C-alpha positions in Angstrom: -29.7 -20.7 -4.0 -29.7 -18.7 -7.2 -26.9 -16.5 -8.4 -29.1 -13.8 -10.1 -28.2 -10.2 -9.5 -30.6 -7.3 -9.9 -29.6 -4.4 -12.1 -30.7 -0.7 -12.0 -33.1 -1.4 -14.8 -34.9 -3.9 -12.7 -35.9 -1.3 -10.1 -39.6 -0.2 -10.1 -38.4 3.4 -10.2 -36.4 3.0 -13.4 -39.2 0.9 -15.0 -41.7 3.6 -14.3 -39.5 6.3 -15.7 -38.8 4.3 -18.8 -42.5 3.5 -19.3 -43.3 7.2 -19.4 -40.4 8.0 -21.7 -41.4 5.3 -24.1 -45.0 6.4 -24.2 -46.6 3.6 -22.2 -49.8 4.3 -20.3 -49.8 4.4 -16.5 -52.2 1.4 -16.6 -49.2 -0.7 -17.6 -47.7 -0.6 -14.1 -47.1 -4.2 -13.2 -47.2 -3.8 -9.4 -50.2 -4.3 -7.1 -52.1 -1.5 -5.5 -50.6 -0.5 -2.2 -47.1 -2.0 -2.8 -43.9 0.0 -2.3 -42.9 -1.0 -5.8 -46.1 0.5 -7.3 -45.5 3.7 -5.3 -41.9 4.0 -6.7 -43.1 3.1 -10.3 -45.9 5.8 -10.1 -43.5 8.4 -8.7 -41.0 7.9 -11.4 -43.7 7.8 -14.1 -45.0 11.2 -12.9 -41.5 12.8 -12.5 -40.3 11.7 -15.9 -42.6 14.1 -17.7 -41.2 17.0 -15.7 -37.5 16.2 -15.7 -36.6 14.1 -18.8 -37.0 14.8 -22.4 -38.9 12.2 -24.5 -36.8 9.4 -26.0 -36.4 9.5 -29.8 -36.9 6.1 -31.6 
C-alpha cells in the first residue's frame, strides 16, 4: 500500500487548463481517446481561453 496523495494540480482538468495557459498545443494531452480524463483535460483546455488571462513568464 502506498501513501501517495493526489493534489489539485494532478487533476486532468487543472492540467488541461495549465497546458493552455502556458501555450502548449492540444496535442500534448496525455490521456487516451475516449477516457474521462481526456474529456476533462480537453474541456479545461478549451475553457481556459475564455475565462483566464494568459500567464506571464
